[in-house]
KEKOLKOL-837685 format. One line per field, with one value per residue (C-alpha): residue number from 0; residue in three letters; y negated, z negated, x negated. Coordinates in Angstrom, 2 decimals, padded with zeros to 5 digits. Each point is the difference from the previous one (the first is absolute). Layout:
k = [NUM, ...]
r = [ALA, ...]
yy = [Y, ...]
zz = [Z, ...]
xx = [X, ...]
This chain:
k = [0, 1, 2, 3, 4, 5, 6, 7, 8, 9, 10, 11, 12, 13, 14, 15, 16, 17, 18, 19, 20, 21, 22, 23, 24, 25, 26, 27, 28, 29, 30, 31, 32, 33, 34, 35, 36, 37, 38, 39, 40, 41, 42, 43, 44, 45, 46, 47, 48, 49, 50, 51, 52, 53, 54, 55, 56, 57, 58, 59, 60, 61, 62, 63, 64, 65, 66, 67, 68, 69, 70, 71, 72, 73, 74, 75, 76, 77, 78, 79, 80, 81, 82, 83, 84, 85, 86, 87, 88, 89, 90, 91, 92, 93, 94, 95, 96, 97, 98, 99, 100, 101, 102, 103, 104, 105, 106, 107, 108, 109, 110, 111, 112, 113, 114, 115, 116, 117, 118, 119, 120, 121, 122, 123, 124, 125, 126, 127, 128, 129, 130, 131, 132, 133, 134, 135, 136, 137, 138, 139, 140, 141, 142, 143, 144, 145, 146, 147, 148, 149, 150, 151, 152, 153, 154, 155, 156, 157, 158, 159, 160, 161, 162, 163, 164, 165, 166, 167, 168, 169, 170, 171, 172, 173, 174, 175, 176, 177, 178, 179, 180, 181, 182, 183, 184, 185, 186, 187, 188, 189, 190, 191, 192, 193, 194, 195, 196, 197, 198, 199, 200, 201, 202, 203, 204, 205, 206, 207, 208, 209, 210, 211, 212, 213, 214, 215, 216, 217, 218, 219, 220, 221, 222, 223, 224, 225, 226, 227, 228, 229, 230, 231, 232, 233, 234, 235, 236, 237, 238, 239, 240, 241, 242, 243, 244, 245, 246, 247, 248, 249, 250, 251, 252, 253, 254, 255, 256, 257, 258, 259, 260, 261, 262, 263, 264, 265, 266, 267, 268, 269, 270, 271, 272, 273, 274, 275, 276, 277, 278, 279, 280, 281, 282, 283, 284, 285, 286, 287, 288, 289, 290, 291, 292, 293, 294, 295, 296, 297, 298, 299, 300, 301, 302, 303, 304, 305, 306, 307, 308, 309, 310, 311, 312, 313, 314, 315, 316, 317, 318, 319, 320, 321, 322, 323, 324, 325, 326, 327, 328, 329, 330, 331, 332, 333, 334, 335, 336, 337, 338, 339, 340, 341, 342, 343, 344, 345, 346, 347, 348, 349, 350, 351, 352, 353, 354, 355, 356, 357, 358, 359, 360, 361, 362, 363, 364, 365, 366, 367, 368, 369, 370, 371, 372, 373, 374, 375, 376, 377, 378, 379, 380, 381, 382, 383, 384, 385, 386, 387, 388, 389, 390, 391, 392, 393, 394, 395, 396, 397, 398, 399, 400, 401, 402, 403, 404, 405, 406, 407, 408, 409, 410, 411, 412, 413, 414, 415, 416, 417, 418, 419, 420, 421, 422, 423, 424, 425, 426, 427, 428, 429, 430, 431, 432, 433, 434, 435, 436, 437, 438, 439, 440, 441, 442, 443, 444, 445, 446, 447, 448, 449, 450, 451, 452, 453, 454, 455, 456, 457, 458, 459, 460, 461, 462, 463, 464, 465, 466, 467, 468, 469, 470, 471, 472, 473, 474, 475, 476, 477, 478, 479, 480, 481, 482, 483, 484, 485, 486, 487, 488, 489, 490, 491, 492, 493, 494, 495, 496, 497, 498, 499, 500, 501, 502, 503, 504, 505, 506, 507, 508, 509, 510]
r = [MET, ASP, VAL, SER, GLY, GLY, SER, GLY, GLN, PRO, ARG, SER, GLY, ASP, ASP, GLU, PRO, ALA, GLU, ARG, HIS, PRO, GLY, PRO, PRO, ALA, PRO, ALA, PRO, GLY, SER, PRO, ARG, PRO, GLY, PRO, ALA, PRO, HIS, ASP, GLY, HIS, ARG, PRO, VAL, THR, SER, ASP, ALA, PRO, ALA, GLY, PRO, ASP, PRO, ASP, ALA, ASP, THR, ALA, VAL, ALA, ALA, GLU, GLY, GLU, ALA, GLU, THR, ASP, ALA, ASP, ALA, GLU, THR, ASP, ALA, GLU, ALA, HIS, GLY, ASP, GLN, GLY, ARG, PRO, GLY, PRO, ALA, GLU, GLN, PRO, ARG, THR, GLY, HIS, PRO, HIS, ASP, ALA, HIS, LEU, THR, HIS, PRO, ASP, ARG, ALA, LEU, ALA, HIS, SER, GLY, THR, ARG, GLN, GLY, PRO, PRO, PRO, ARG, ARG, PRO, ARG, GLU, PRO, GLY, GLY, GLY, LEU, LEU, MET, GLY, ARG, PRO, PHE, GLY, VAL, PRO, VAL, TYR, VAL, ALA, PRO, SER, TRP, PHE, LEU, VAL, ALA, ALA, LEU, ILE, THR, TRP, VAL, PHE, GLY, GLY, GLN, LEU, ASP, ARG, VAL, LEU, PRO, GLU, LEU, GLY, ALA, ALA, ARG, TYR, LEU, VAL, SER, LEU, PHE, PHE, ALA, VAL, ALA, PHE, TYR, ALA, SER, VAL, LEU, VAL, HIS, GLU, LEU, ALA, HIS, THR, VAL, ALA, ALA, LEU, ARG, PHE, LYS, LEU, PRO, VAL, ARG, ARG, ILE, GLN, LEU, GLN, PHE, PHE, GLY, GLY, VAL, SER, GLU, ILE, GLU, LYS, GLU, ALA, GLU, THR, PRO, GLY, ARG, GLU, PHE, VAL, LEU, ALA, PHE, VAL, GLY, PRO, LEU, LEU, SER, LEU, ILE, LEU, ALA, GLY, VAL, PHE, TYR, LEU, ALA, LEU, GLN, PRO, VAL, GLU, PRO, ALA, SER, VAL, PRO, GLY, VAL, LEU, LEU, ALA, GLY, LEU, MET, ILE, SER, ASN, LEU, ILE, VAL, ALA, ALA, PHE, ASN, LEU, LEU, PRO, GLY, LEU, PRO, LEU, ASP, GLY, GLY, ARG, MET, LEU, ARG, ALA, VAL, VAL, TRP, LYS, ILE, SER, GLY, ARG, ALA, MET, THR, GLY, THR, VAL, ALA, ALA, ALA, TRP, VAL, GLY, ARG, ALA, LEU, ALA, VAL, SER, VAL, LEU, ILE, GLY, LEU, PRO, LEU, LEU, THR, GLN, SER, GLY, ALA, LEU, GLY, THR, THR, ALA, GLU, ASP, SER, VAL, GLY, MET, ASP, THR, VAL, THR, ASP, ALA, LEU, LEU, ALA, ALA, ILE, LEU, ALA, ALA, ILE, ILE, TRP, THR, GLY, ALA, GLY, ASN, SER, LEU, ARG, MET, ALA, ARG, LEU, ARG, GLU, HIS, LEU, PRO, GLU, LEU, ARG, ALA, ARG, THR, LEU, THR, ARG, ARG, ALA, VAL, PRO, VAL, GLU, ALA, ASP, THR, SER, LEU, SER, GLU, ALA, LEU, ARG, ARG, ALA, ASN, ALA, ALA, GLY, ALA, ARG, ALA, LEU, VAL, VAL, VAL, ASP, GLY, HIS, GLY, SER, PRO, LEU, SER, LEU, VAL, ARG, GLU, SER, ALA, ILE, VAL, GLY, VAL, PRO, GLU, HIS, ARG, ARG, PRO, TRP, VAL, PHE, ALA, SER, GLU, LEU, ALA, GLN, ASP, LEU, THR, ASP, GLY, MET, ARG, VAL, SER, ALA, GLU, LEU, ALA, GLY, GLU, ASP, LEU, LEU, ASP, VAL, LEU, ARG, ALA, THR, PRO, ALA, THR, GLU, TYR, LEU, VAL, VAL, GLU, GLU, THR, GLY, GLU, ILE, TYR, GLY, VAL, LEU, SER, ALA, ALA, ASP, VAL, GLU, ARG, ALA, PHE, VAL, LYS, ALA, MET, ALA, ARG, PRO, PRO, ALA, THR, SER, SER]
yy = [000.00, -003.53, -003.33, -002.79, -003.71, -002.62, -001.89, -003.03, -002.38, -003.73, -002.39, -001.79, -003.37, -001.67, -002.43, -001.47, -000.71, 002.09, 003.10, -000.83, 001.30, 003.77, -000.27, -002.66, -001.97, 000.41, -002.83, -002.27, 000.08, -001.29, 000.98, 002.53, 003.53, 002.40, 003.33, 003.03, 001.50, 003.75, 001.67, 003.26, 001.08, -000.15, -000.34, -002.21, 000.82, -001.84, 002.75, 002.74, -003.90, -001.51, 000.22, -004.81, 002.83, 002.29, -000.24, 004.80, -001.25, 001.92, -003.57, -003.17, -002.93, 001.84, 003.28, 001.46, -001.27, -000.19, -003.05, -002.18, -000.76, -003.33, -001.44, 001.11, -001.25, -003.33, -000.35, 000.77, -002.37, -002.80, 000.90, 000.37, -000.52, -003.80, -000.73, -001.19, -002.35, -003.35, -000.70, -002.95, -002.37, -000.01, -000.72, 002.92, 001.86, -000.01, 003.42, 001.86, 002.99, -000.93, -003.80, -000.17, 001.83, -001.69, -003.61, 000.69, -001.64, 003.13, 001.94, -002.36, 001.35, -002.47, 001.23, 003.63, 000.27, 003.58, 002.60, 001.91, 003.77, 002.10, -000.20, 002.42, 003.38, 000.59, 003.09, 002.96, 001.79, 003.26, 002.69, 002.65, 002.56, 001.40, -001.20, 003.04, -001.63, -002.24, 002.10, -002.28, -002.90, 000.83, 000.63, 003.37, 000.16, 002.93, -001.05, 001.17, 002.05, 002.19, 001.52, 001.02, 001.70, 001.59, 001.55, 001.16, 001.59, 001.67, 001.51, 001.17, 001.34, 001.65, 001.95, 001.20, 001.02, 002.06, 002.15, 000.31, 000.16, 000.99, 000.88, -003.71, -000.57, -003.56, -000.82, -000.19, -003.53, -001.15, 001.42, -001.75, -003.31, 000.38, 000.61, -003.19, -002.08, 001.62, -000.58, -003.71, -000.17, 001.20, -002.73, -002.52, 001.20, -000.51, -003.59, -000.68, 000.91, -002.80, -002.33, 000.68, -000.51, -003.25, -001.32, 001.04, -002.20, -002.90, 000.42, -000.66, 002.73, -001.20, 003.32, 003.73, 001.34, 003.66, 000.35, 002.44, 000.93, -000.26, -003.11, -003.47, -002.06, -003.66, -001.61, -003.75, -000.72, 001.51, 001.70, -002.30, 002.56, 003.07, 002.14, -000.99, 000.49, 003.54, 000.86, -001.55, 002.17, 003.23, 000.29, 000.85, 003.11, 000.93, 000.11, 002.07, 002.50, 000.11, 000.66, 002.80, 001.53, -000.31, 001.76, 002.71, 000.68, 000.03, 002.50, 002.65, 001.52, -000.27, 002.65, -001.29, 001.44, -002.06, -003.44, -001.52, 001.71, -001.32, -003.52, -000.14, 001.37, -002.52, -002.92, 001.14, 000.22, -003.26, -001.92, 001.50, -001.19, -003.49, -000.24, 001.33, -002.23, -003.14, 000.75, -000.23, -002.88, -002.50, -002.93, -000.24, 003.27, 000.10, 001.60, -002.97, -002.38, 002.10, -000.21, -003.75, -000.28, 001.94, -002.12, -003.14, 001.02, 000.71, -003.04, -002.46, -001.13, 001.18, -000.87, 002.33, 002.84, -000.71, -000.06, 003.29, 001.77, -001.36, 001.26, 003.39, -000.05, -000.62, 002.86, 002.14, -000.93, 001.19, 003.20, 000.70, -000.68, 002.49, 002.40, 000.87, 001.55, 001.84, 001.43, 001.22, 001.61, 001.68, 001.65, -001.69, -001.15, 003.52, 000.42, 002.07, -001.47, 001.93, -001.64, -003.51, -000.52, -001.75, -002.23, 000.57, -001.40, -003.08, -000.48, 000.27, -002.50, -002.43, 000.30, -000.61, -003.06, -001.48, 000.58, -001.41, -003.10, -000.60, 000.31, -002.14, -002.73, 000.06, -000.36, -003.00, -001.61, 000.48, -001.87, -002.86, -000.21, -000.06, -002.78, -001.97, 000.53, -001.25, -003.24, -000.38, -002.39, -002.45, -000.50, -003.08, -002.07, -003.17, 000.92, 000.80, -002.88, -002.64, -003.75, -001.34, -003.41, -000.97, -001.57, -000.86, 001.61, -003.06, -000.48, 000.28, 002.75, -002.44, -001.93, 003.23, 001.15, -003.36, 000.29, 003.54, -001.05, -002.98, 002.28, 002.70, 002.50, 002.99, 000.36, -002.02, 000.35, -001.54, -001.53, -001.69, -003.54, 001.09, 001.73, 003.53, 002.35, 001.33, 001.80, 000.71, -001.49, 002.78, -000.79, 002.32, -002.26, -003.10, 001.36, 000.59, -003.68, -002.08, -002.92, -002.61, 001.47, 000.05, -003.55, 001.03, 003.32, 000.16, 002.18, 001.69, 001.38, 002.15, 001.17, 003.34, 000.08, 000.98, 002.84, 000.71, 002.95, -002.32, -001.85, 001.37, -000.97, -001.43, 002.19, 003.30, 002.23, 003.58, 002.55, -002.50, -002.22, 002.92, 001.14, -003.41, -000.04, 003.53, -000.93, -002.73, 000.55, -003.33, -001.77, -002.70, -000.77, -003.13, -000.03, -001.82, -000.76, 001.25, -003.49, 000.20, -002.34, 001.06, 001.11, 001.00, 002.83, 003.58, 001.66, 003.76, 000.01, -001.47, 002.75, 002.67, -001.48, -000.03, 003.71, 000.71, -001.97, 001.78, 003.36, -001.07, -000.88, 002.81, 001.09, -001.65, 001.99, 001.24, -001.77]
zz = [000.00, 000.60, -001.55, 002.54, -000.59, 001.93, 003.10, 001.78, 002.86, -000.14, 000.59, 003.32, -001.42, -000.17, -002.89, -000.02, -003.55, 000.52, 000.12, -003.08, -002.62, 000.06, -003.58, -002.62, -000.60, -003.28, -002.43, -001.01, -003.44, -002.73, 001.67, -001.61, 000.86, 001.52, -001.63, 001.12, 003.34, 000.51, 000.51, 001.91, -001.24, 003.39, -000.02, 002.82, 001.99, -000.50, 000.90, -000.47, -000.64, 000.80, -001.11, 000.19, -000.32, -001.28, 001.32, -002.07, 001.71, -000.90, 003.81, -001.02, -001.64, -003.28, 001.95, -002.93, -002.90, -000.35, 001.29, -002.78, -000.54, 001.26, -003.49, -000.58, 003.39, -000.72, -003.22, 001.81, 002.81, -002.52, -001.90, 002.85, 003.36, 000.15, 001.19, 003.39, 002.17, 001.41, 003.40, 002.02, -002.08, -003.33, 001.45, 000.14, 003.30, 001.21, 001.57, -002.93, -001.01, -003.69, 000.09, -000.33, -003.30, -001.55, -000.28, -002.63, -003.26, -002.02, 002.24, 000.06, -000.75, -002.84, -001.96, -000.22, -003.76, -000.56, -001.14, 002.96, 000.32, 000.69, 003.41, 002.71, -000.35, 002.40, 002.17, -001.57, 001.85, 001.68, -002.63, -001.48, -001.46, 000.34, 003.07, 001.85, 003.03, 003.03, 003.18, 003.04, -002.43, -001.64, -003.79, -001.13, -003.50, -002.10, -002.12, -003.63, 000.95, 002.18, -003.07, -001.24, 003.25, 000.21, -003.42, 001.10, 003.19, -001.98, -002.41, 002.65, 002.46, -002.87, -000.87, 003.59, 000.03, -003.14, 001.94, 003.13, -001.57, -003.65, -000.31, 000.09, -003.53, -001.25, 003.02, 002.06, -001.31, 001.41, 003.37, -000.37, -000.79, 003.13, 001.98, -001.42, 001.02, 003.46, 000.53, -000.76, 002.25, 002.74, -000.96, 000.26, 003.54, 000.80, -001.25, 001.71, 003.28, -000.59, -000.97, 003.08, 002.27, -001.78, 000.33, 003.65, 000.49, -001.87, -003.01, -003.34, -002.65, -003.59, -001.68, -000.16, -003.28, -001.01, -002.51, -001.48, 003.19, 002.63, 001.38, 001.27, 002.67, -000.60, 003.45, -000.22, 003.35, 002.14, 003.30, 002.92, 002.20, -000.62, 001.80, -002.43, -002.94, 001.20, 000.43, -003.36, -001.75, 001.95, -000.47, -003.71, 000.38, 003.08, -002.05, -002.68, 002.68, 001.36, -003.49, -000.46, 003.25, -001.10, -003.30, 001.87, 002.29, -002.98, -001.73, 002.76, -000.88, -003.76, -002.28, -001.01, -003.54, -000.86, -001.40, 003.40, 001.59, -002.59, 000.17, 003.81, 000.11, -002.61, 001.85, 003.29, -001.48, -001.92, 003.13, 001.92, -002.76, 000.03, 003.79, -000.03, -002.88, 001.56, 003.33, -001.58, 001.83, -002.77, -001.45, -001.77, 001.49, 003.20, 001.80, -001.02, 001.56, 003.16, 000.05, -000.58, 003.02, 002.21, -001.01, 000.32, 003.56, 000.94, -001.66, 000.55, -003.64, -002.74, -002.66, 001.57, -000.11, -003.62, -001.07, 001.77, -001.40, -003.51, -000.14, 001.31, -002.78, -002.60, 001.41, -000.16, -003.66, -000.82, 001.96, -001.95, -003.32, 000.76, 002.46, -001.65, -003.16, 002.15, 002.23, -003.05, -001.46, 003.29, 000.29, 003.32, -001.33, -000.83, -003.50, -001.13, -001.78, -003.12, -000.05, 000.54, -003.42, -003.19, 000.05, 003.74, 000.79, -002.11, 001.63, 003.51, -000.83, -001.51, 003.03, 002.33, -002.00, 000.09, 003.76, 000.69, -002.10, 001.82, 003.44, -000.96, -001.50, 002.94, 002.46, -001.93, -000.13, 003.76, 000.53, -002.22, 001.75, 003.40, -001.15, -001.18, 003.32, 001.81, -002.01, -000.12, 002.99, -002.05, -002.37, 001.56, -001.54, 001.32, -001.52, -003.45, -000.26, -002.72, 000.36, -001.35, -000.44, -000.35, -003.00, -000.55, -002.74, -002.26, 000.26, -003.35, -000.42, -000.69, 003.22, 002.01, -001.28, 000.82, 003.57, 000.28, -001.23, 002.36, 002.94, -001.06, -000.24, -002.25, 000.25, -000.50, 001.78, -001.01, 003.01, 000.57, 001.25, 003.60, -000.79, 000.24, -002.53, -002.76, -002.47, -001.03, -003.17, -002.10, -001.26, -002.94, -001.12, 000.53, -002.30, -002.68, -000.10, -002.29, 001.75, -002.14, 001.00, 003.77, 000.68, -001.49, 001.86, 003.51, 002.53, 000.96, -003.54, 000.63, 003.51, 001.44, 002.73, 003.47, 001.95, 003.72, -000.52, -001.55, 003.30, 001.93, 003.44, 000.03, 003.02, -001.81, -000.62, -000.84, -000.09, 001.15, -002.96, -002.42, 001.38, -000.78, -003.51, -000.68, 001.07, -002.67, -002.98, -001.61, -001.59, 002.68, 003.43, 002.06, 003.16, 002.98, 003.55, 002.99, 000.31, -003.54, -001.41, -003.46, -000.12, -003.66, -002.48, 000.13, -003.35, -000.35, -002.35, 002.76, 002.37, -002.58, -000.59, 003.76, 000.06, -002.72, 001.83, 003.25, -001.72, -001.44, 003.40, 001.96, 003.27, 003.18, 002.06, 003.37, 003.05]
xx = [000.00, -001.09, 000.79, -000.31, 000.17, 001.90, -000.99, 001.30, -000.67, -000.78, 002.82, 000.36, -001.09, 003.40, -000.20, 003.49, 001.19, 003.12, -002.15, -002.03, 002.36, 000.35, 001.22, 000.57, -003.23, -001.81, 000.81, -002.83, -001.54, 002.22, 003.26, 002.34, -001.01, 002.52, 000.72, -001.98, 000.98, 000.31, -003.33, -000.08, -003.39, -001.54, -003.75, -001.16, -003.27, -003.18, -002.30, 001.91, 000.89, 004.29, -003.19, -001.46, 001.89, -002.48, 003.08, -001.44, 002.99, -000.99, 000.26, 001.37, -001.89, -000.34, -000.66, -001.40, 002.08, 003.76, 001.89, 001.35, 003.66, 001.29, -000.12, -003.58, -001.08, 001.69, -001.97, -003.24, 000.87, 000.46, -003.12, -002.44, 001.61, 000.35, -003.47, -001.11, -001.95, 000.92, 001.39, -001.26, 002.13, 001.76, 003.45, 002.43, 000.13, 003.58, -000.32, -001.51, 002.13, 000.12, 000.17, 003.77, -000.22, -003.01, 001.11, 002.64, -001.12, 000.68, -002.36, -002.95, -003.44, -000.63, 003.00, -001.09, -000.08, 001.08, -002.47, -001.31, -000.18, -003.08, -001.67, 001.13, -001.61, -002.85, 000.30, -001.71, -002.71, 001.00, -000.09, 002.21, -002.34, -003.49, -001.91, -001.37, -001.57, 000.55, 000.26, 000.29, -000.24, 003.34, -000.06, 001.37, 001.47, 001.14, 002.96, 000.22, 003.09, -002.22, -001.64, 003.43, 000.93, -003.46, 000.57, 003.46, -001.36, -002.78, 002.52, 002.48, -002.60, -001.85, 003.14, 000.27, -003.65, 000.58, 002.47, -002.17, -003.49, 000.46, -003.69, -000.91, 001.23, -000.43, -002.18, 003.18, 000.56, -003.34, 001.05, 003.36, -001.67, -002.12, 003.18, 001.58, -003.01, -000.17, 003.72, -000.28, -003.05, 002.34, 002.46, -002.83, -000.74, 003.69, -000.17, -003.31, 001.69, 002.50, -002.83, -002.11, 003.02, 000.88, -003.55, 000.00, 003.10, -001.64, 002.30, -001.75, 000.27, -000.06, -000.74, 000.74, 001.35, 000.32, 002.80, 002.51, 001.86, -002.72, -001.62, 000.83, -001.75, 000.82, -000.01, 000.40, 001.63, 002.69, -000.84, 000.69, 001.75, 002.20, -002.57, -002.74, 002.36, 000.75, -003.68, -000.89, 002.59, -000.62, -003.76, 000.37, 002.20, -002.03, -003.22, 001.75, 001.08, -003.55, -001.36, 002.54, -001.25, -003.62, 000.72, 001.92, -002.95, -002.38, 002.28, -000.23, -003.40, 000.60, 001.45, 003.49, -000.22, -003.09, -000.64, -000.91, 002.99, 002.44, -001.44, 000.09, 003.54, 001.13, -001.58, 001.52, 003.49, -000.31, -001.05, 002.90, 002.33, -001.53, 000.40, 003.57, 001.08, -001.48, 001.70, 003.45, 001.77, 000.53, -001.92, -002.39, -001.30, -002.04, 002.92, 002.13, -002.53, 000.06, 003.81, -000.26, -002.33, 002.43, 003.01, -002.13, -000.92, 003.62, 001.59, -002.83, 000.15, -002.36, 002.58, 002.58, -002.50, -000.83, 003.66, 000.71, -003.08, 000.60, 003.58, -001.10, -002.60, 002.69, 002.06, -003.12, -000.49, 003.52, -000.61, -003.18, 001.72, 002.78, -001.58, -003.31, 001.52, 002.58, -002.72, -001.89, 003.09, 000.87, -003.40, -000.74, -003.38, -001.16, 001.44, 002.97, 002.98, -000.97, -003.43, 001.37, 001.51, -000.88, -003.07, -000.60, 003.45, -000.65, -003.43, 001.45, 002.76, -002.53, -002.29, 002.93, 001.08, -003.52, -000.37, 003.45, -000.74, -003.29, 001.64, 003.02, -002.17, -002.39, 002.88, 001.33, -003.44, -000.34, 003.26, -001.15, -003.36, 001.71, 002.30, -003.02, -001.78, 003.09, 000.00, -003.78, -000.19, 002.11, -002.94, -001.60, -002.72, 001.64, 003.37, -001.35, -002.47, 000.35, -000.62, -003.33, -001.67, -003.69, -001.69, -003.64, -002.05, 000.04, 003.80, 001.71, 002.53, 002.84, -000.74, -000.27, 003.38, 001.52, -001.19, 001.31, 003.43, 000.07, -000.83, 002.43, -002.85, -000.55, -003.77, -003.18, -003.32, -003.31, -001.79, -003.33, -000.52, 000.61, 003.29, -001.38, 001.64, -002.21, 002.26, 003.59, 001.45, 001.47, 003.46, -000.39, -002.84, 002.17, 002.66, -002.59, -000.90, 002.28, 001.65, -001.75, -003.39, 000.64, -001.29, -003.38, -000.43, -001.44, 001.86, -003.28, -000.31, 003.08, -000.93, -001.04, -002.66, 001.11, -001.58, 000.06, 002.34, 002.59, 000.55, 003.00, 001.27, 003.52, 000.78, -000.58, 003.01, 000.90, -002.80, -002.62, 000.81, -000.13, -003.35, -001.49, 001.46, -001.24, -003.50, -000.26, 002.32, 000.90, 002.94, 000.23, -001.42, -000.61, 002.12, -001.48, 001.08, -001.96, -001.48, -001.34, 002.65, 001.11, 003.61, 000.47, -000.41, 001.21, 000.67, -000.46, 002.98, 002.18, -001.09, 000.75, 003.42, 000.64, -000.83, 002.54, 002.67, -000.79, 000.39, 003.36, 001.47, 001.69, -001.59, 001.17, 002.46, -001.15, 001.36]
C-alpha cells in the first residue's frame, strides 16, 4: 500500500479581487476570534509534507505534523503571521485581497492587546521508528509496531514448526524469527518497487515505513497520468509475485521436511498472499489504485476514479469483516469446523476487524486527500497575502503601529535607508511590549531577520507554492512580484487554515 500526497497546478495569473476570497478572510489581531471549526484530522504534506506541508502529509504545508483547527490556526496567525515587507509606498493598495478588512478600527495592528498563542508547529522531520537505511536516497523506517508483529509471527510460525519438525525443540523460535525478518524483507522489496517507479516518474518519496500490517511508501505527489498511476500501483504486487516464483524455484531441489524447505515454502506462500491481498480492487490497496487509474482513464477525471475505488474499498472492508470469520468456520482455509472454535474464532474475528478498519480508514483518507488535491489550485500566494508597510530600524514601535493603522496594514517590515527589507517585525513581540513602553522601543528590536528562502513569488499556487514552503519552513514569508516589487506577507498559519477549509468543502461534481 502507498500513501501519496497531494499535487496541484499554478493558477493562471488572474488577480481580480473577486477571485481572492476562497473563504472568509482571517480577522486582524485584536478582533474577536471565531469558534473552532471542525477538524477532520487530515495531515497535510510537507515532505511526506500537506507537508510546507511536511505536508508527512504526511503533503500539505505541515506535511509532517497535523493541521491545526481553525481556532488554533487563528491564534497562530495573530501571534506570528502579521509580519511583512513594505510595498513601494505606505498607502493602501486598492487591489490587495485583505485591504477591505484591515481598515476597521477594531482590527488595526496597534490594538492587538490579547495574549498570543504559541507559534505554529514546525513540520517534523520524516521519522516513525528505527532508521534502517536510505536505499535510492529514501529513508526506510521500522515502526515500533513491527516488533510486535515479529513476535507474533515468531510465536505462530514456531507452533507450526513444532508439528512439522518437532526435533528442533526450542530452536524452532530462532528459525521462526528468521522467517519473520525474511518476510518483512520481502515486503521491503515490494515497497522499493513502488519507490523506484515513483522516482522514475519524478515523484518524490518521503519515506518507506515497515509497520504492523506490511509497509507504506509515502509518495508526495500524484501521478500525472492514469497510465503512470497504474504502473506505479502494479509494480508492487508484481515484485511480490516474482519473489514467490523465486522461492518456488529455490524450493525444488530442497527437502520439504527440512528447515530450508519449510522457510522457502513459507516465504513463497506469504509473498503470494501479499500479492493477492494487494491486488484486491479497493483503496488504499494497490489494486484500488489500479482501479482508480482505469476509471480515471475512462472518465477523464482523477476524482471520479478515486471516489469509485474508495467506495469499493469500503465495500471490501465490510466483506473482510464478515467474510473472513465465515471462511475460517467453513473450513475453506484448510481448517475443520471443529478446529475453528474457542480462542481461534476470537483471533480470526479480531484479525478481520483490524484488517477491515485499516481498509475502511485508508479508503476514507484517500477520499479526503483527493478532495484536497482538487482544491489545491485555490491556494494562491496572492490570495492569502497580508498587507505590509515599511519602517526604518530606528522607528519607534508606537510610530510604526500608527503608520500600519493608517495604511490599513497588518504587518511591519524593517528596511534600510534605500527601502530594501531587512527583517520582519514579530507581532508576538509587539504584544509583549506594554503600550506605555512602545514609544521607547525600536521596531528593529522586535524583528526577525529575513532569509532567501522566505521570499515567495506572488504568482505561486498549488503544489508549486507548497514546494517552496516545504523547502524553508517558517511562520511567514515575504511575497514579491516578478518585478521584485514587494506585495505583502504570507503567513503559514493562513495556508494551514486554507487547507482545513479546502478539506471541509465537498468535491466538485463532474460535468
